[in-house]
C-alpha positions in Angstrom: -4.6 178.1 206.2 -1.0 177.2 206.9 0.4 178.0 210.2 3.6 180.2 210.6 5.4 177.1 212.0 4.7 175.1 208.9 5.7 178.0 206.6 9.0 178.2 208.4 9.6 174.5 208.0 8.7 174.5 204.3 10.8 177.6 203.3 14.3 176.4 202.4 15.6 179.3 200.3 17.0 182.5 201.8 15.4 185.9 202.0 16.6 188.0 199.0 18.6 190.8 200.5 21.7 192.8 199.6 23.8 190.3 201.5 22.2 187.5 199.4 23.4 189.2 196.2 26.9 189.9 197.5 27.4 186.3 198.6 25.9 185.1 195.3 28.5 187.1 193.3 31.3 185.7 195.5 29.9 182.2 195.0 29.8 182.6 191.2 33.4 184.0 191.2 34.5 181.0 193.3 32.8 178.7 190.8 35.1 180.1 188.1 38.3 179.9 190.1 37.4 176.6 191.7 36.3 175.0 188.4 39.5 176.2 186.6 41.6 175.0 189.5 40.4 171.4 188.9 40.2 171.4 185.1 43.3 173.5 184.3 45.7 173.7 187.3 45.2 170.0 188.2 45.1 169.1 184.5 42.0 166.9 184.8 40.3 168.4 181.8 36.7 169.6 181.3 35.0 166.2 181.0 36.6 164.8 184.2 36.0 168.1 186.1 32.4 168.1 185.0 31.9 164.5 186.3 33.4 165.4 189.6 31.5 168.5 190.2 28.2 167.1 188.8 28.5 164.3 191.4 29.0 166.9 194.1 26.0 168.9 192.7 23.7 165.8 192.9 24.7 165.0 196.4 24.2 168.6 197.6 20.8 168.9 195.9 19.7 165.6 197.4 20.7 166.8 200.9 19.1 170.2 200.3 15.8 168.7 199.2 15.8 166.2 202.0 16.4 168.9 204.6 13.3 170.0 206.5 14.4 173.5 207.4 16.6 176.2 205.8 20.4 175.6 206.4 22.5 178.6 205.1 25.7 176.5 204.9 23.9 173.7 202.9 22.1 176.1 200.7 25.3 178.0 199.7 27.3 174.8 199.3 24.7 173.7 196.8 24.9 177.1 195.0 28.7 176.8 194.8 28.3 173.3 193.4 26.1 174.7 190.6 28.7 177.4 189.8 31.6 175.0 189.7 29.8 172.4 187.6 28.4 175.3 185.5 31.9 176.4 184.8 33.2 173.0 183.6 30.0 172.3 181.7 30.2 175.6 179.8 33.9 175.1 179.0 33.2 171.6 177.9 30.4 172.7 175.6 32.3 175.8 174.2 35.7 174.2 173.8 35.6 170.4 173.9 32.5 170.0 171.8 33.7 172.7 169.4 30.4 174.6 169.2 32.0 177.9 170.3 30.8 180.6 172.7 27.8 181.5 170.5 26.6 177.9 170.0 27.2 177.1 173.7 25.3 180.2 174.9 22.3 179.5 172.6 22.1 175.9 173.6 22.2 176.8 177.3 19.7 179.6 176.8 17.3 177.1 175.2 17.8 174.6 178.1 17.2 177.4 180.6 14.0 178.5 178.8 12.7 174.9 178.8 13.4 174.5 182.5 11.5 177.7 183.3 8.7 176.8 181.0 8.3 173.3 182.6 8.5 174.8 186.1 5.8 177.3 185.2 3.6 174.5 183.5 3.8 172.1 186.5 3.8 174.6 189.4 2.0 177.6 188.0 4.8 180.0 188.9 8.6 180.3 188.7 8.7 182.6 191.8 11.1 181.4 194.6 8.4 182.6 197.0 6.3 179.6 195.9 8.8 176.8 196.6 6.9 174.6 199.0 7.3 171.1 197.4 10.2 168.8 196.5 9.2 169.0 192.8 9.3 172.8 192.8 12.6 172.7 194.6 13.9 170.3 192.0 12.9 172.7 189.2 14.5 175.5 191.2 17.9 173.8 191.3 17.8 172.6 187.6 17.0 176.2 186.6 19.9 177.5 188.7 22.2 174.9 187.2 21.3 176.0 183.6 21.5 179.7 184.6 25.0 179.3 186.1 26.2 177.4 183.0 24.7 180.0 180.7 26.3 182.8 182.7 29.7 181.2 182.3 29.4 180.9 178.6 28.1 184.5 178.3 31.0 185.8 180.4 33.6 184.0 178.3 31.9 185.1 175.1 31.8 188.7 176.1 35.4 188.8 177.4 37.0 186.9 174.5 34.9 187.5 171.4 34.2 191.2 171.9 37.7 192.0 172.9 36.6 193.7 176.1 38.9 191.7 178.3 37.9 190.4 181.7 37.8 193.8 183.4 35.7 195.3 180.6 33.4 192.3 180.6 32.9 192.7 184.4 32.0 196.3 183.9 29.4 195.5 181.2 27.7 192.9 183.4 28.0 195.1 186.5 26.2 197.9 184.5 23.6 195.4 183.4 22.9 194.4 187.0 22.6 198.1 187.9 20.1 198.4 185.1 18.0 195.5 186.4 18.0 197.1 189.9 16.8 200.4 188.4 14.0 198.5 186.7 13.2 196.8 190.0 13.2 200.1 191.9 11.5 202.4 189.5 9.2 200.4 187.3 6.3 197.9 187.8 7.9 195.2 185.7 7.5 191.6 187.1 9.8 191.2 190.1 10.0 187.5 189.4 11.4 188.1 185.9 13.8 190.7 187.2 15.0 188.4 189.9 15.9 185.7 187.4 17.5 188.3 185.1 19.7 189.4 188.1 20.4 185.9 189.1 21.6 185.0 185.6 23.7 188.2 185.3 25.6 187.6 188.5 27.1 184.5 186.9 28.9 186.1 184.0 29.9 188.9 186.3 31.5 186.3 188.6 33.0 184.5 185.7 34.8 187.6 184.3 36.0 188.6 187.8 37.2 185.1 188.4 39.1 185.1 185.1 40.5 188.5 185.9 41.9 187.2 189.1 43.6 184.0 187.8 44.3 184.4 184.1 47.9 185.1 183.1 49.1 188.7 182.5 49.4 188.2 178.7 45.6 187.4 178.6 44.7 190.5 180.7 44.5 188.7 184.1 46.2 189.3 187.4 47.8 185.8 187.4 46.8 185.0 191.0 47.0 181.4 192.1 43.6 179.7 191.5 44.0 177.9 194.8 44.7 181.1 196.7 41.9 183.0 194.9 39.4 180.2 195.7 40.5 180.1 199.4 40.1 183.8 199.7 36.6 183.8 198.2 35.6 181.0 200.6 36.8 183.0 203.6 35.0 186.1 202.3 31.7 184.1 202.0 32.0 182.6 205.4 32.7 186.0 207.0 29.7 187.5 205.3 27.5 184.7 206.4 28.6 185.1 210.0 28.3 188.9 210.0 24.9 188.9 208.1 23.0 185.7 209.2 20.5 184.7 206.6 17.0 183.5 207.3 14.5 181.6 205.2 12.5 183.7 202.8 8.7 183.9 202.8 6.7 181.9 200.3 3.1 181.3 199.3 1.0 181.0 202.5 3.3 183.0 204.7 1.9 186.0 206.6 4.2 188.5 204.9 3.9 187.4 201.3 3.8 190.0 198.6 2.5 189.7 195.1 5.6 191.7 193.9 8.2 189.6 195.8 10.6 187.5 193.7 
């Protein structure tokens, strides 16, 4: 039987609370504004932007996996890295490769499904409550990367193709998140599946909100500076992390584990 001390050392993902979801939405919005700031405002393009952010992502994941305890700042830095590279990867697939929003979304959905299937095959579960090894943590970050990239493509597809605009798209994905919460609260559906559904949906919500903030008026945006919007989002995340300190979540072997926890 593992001791509580070892459980604390092995758990490097945060407890899933309301503050977690709020910071996650801010991080996904930052991924959109930050990614666009590099690829569009700086004029570096999607391929170069993807290369820059993918390198940052690899460094952050390596540091996260090597860490022996949960570090909130490192964890959220890695999340932001996945959202920014997810933005540039999705834009590259949708636009530079010419496969469109539908093709990009289907490709990324397939990659996400493969990642979850491989994780399940090798580890026996895709629950974040069972991340106790470097391999499981690797699957976790690969899955997050694909989910963030898919979310970007879905957000752009919903806002552009269905003529909802960025505000309308944000309302649609916000309503979908509320639906997932209702299923979590009032049904016995798998909390693991609902966790990943919510995790994926926060990304297109953040993508549409980010586009609403920085796109020009003629496209339905507020035309805010991408640099200003990104800085404001970073400050908001830091304030929340200070006001609501996060702790490591429980996992398999911990005294307060629950079969219904995500």
